[in-house]
C-alpha positions, 0 to 999 in steps of 0.5 A: 708044827713040831720040834725039829727032833720030832719031825722025822718020826712024824714023816715016817709014821704019819701022813703029815708033812712037817716044817723042818727037821734037825738035818734040814738045810732050810734055815728059814724053816728051822728058824720058824720052828724055833720062833714058834715055840720061843716067841709070843703067841702072836708071833707063833700065830703069824708063822702058823698062818704063813705056813698054813699049819694044821697041828702043833705038837709038843713032847714032854720028853724032848730035850730040844723043847726043854731048851726052848722052854728055858730060853723063853719062859714066856714063849708059846711052848711055856704057855702050852705047858702051863695050860695057857692055850690060846683059843685058836688051838684045841687040845686033841687026844695025846698019843704017847708022850705027844700033846697035840693041838689042832689049829682053828684058823677061824679063831686066829686073832683078826689083827694078825691075819694078812690083809 
């Protein structure tokens, strides 16, 4: 899970898949990206579970993520940037301007897991 503008580079330079990019036509996937970063932690966790996300990536230089942070000062992105990382995300080594968090699915809140 990374910003729409970052995802083409992830596809080009890594072996990872992405949810959507800025030129994608899958509106539901694009909205999931936006909702993950602007929503509360539980909403982000539900999307991460539904899409079986392994990593969450943010970039300080991303104008897109700057807009999400302004739109949702209490959202998931703002929490990550403030160092308020949920226990189900583990910070990995940064790569350039990218902060990488690995999802620990075993630590996701049980009340939001599908039954």
